[in-house]
C-alpha angles and dihedrals in degrees: 000000000000118000111262124247107247133190122177133214115200104196122190096345103168101195121076088203090057089049090050091050090049089052090052093048091048089053094048094049099042099247111183098221140351118217118198116200142169112015095336109136116240135191126250111305135190111272090013111181097193120107111274095241090052092050091049095048096045093045091051091049093050091045091059091074102018091060093199098324088111085070097047104041114076107236140175131193105223128199097196114044093178095060090047091052092048091050090052091048089053088056094054100264121144111226108225123186120206099219143127106243139141087253095050122120116222107254094236091054097046118113105226115227123212096250123038137179105193115205119207122192140205117305098249107020099033123203115356120245089245092053092046088061089064093054121099090204140002120219130192137191114240111245125210105173134069096274120086098220148005126251108275094248092049091046089050091055094049093046096045092049092050092045093047096044106024116192116246106211 
């Protein structure tokens, strides 16, 4: 099986360190593009309209964990996540939300499509109900310990690895 094409949307990720870790994971696993939406912080971008001192501070914070991946992973800050999702659907991508939900498919049981847009949600509340409606599928990582979930950047790494290199057993 060929490795799937994967793009990621990080929506309403509060922590710049989580965003930096997501950048680094996207680099390591060959993600095509990272889209940052909602209030997710993002590094300096071409035609950036934020105040220069804000851009400098946020970029430095992200760089602490991205370690240069913010310069190697193509990214875009998007204002309208819904239109981006619809554009990807029109190009044959399956929209997959990483979320614990009664409708979620366990990650190790998920049949990986050839084109994926992986949606990540806010650290505590996850993906909103409205955003879930735009997903073709929801996937979740099986948990065995006392905690209910992984940190969003850790969960991103686990999910992207499994989507990129699905087990065949």
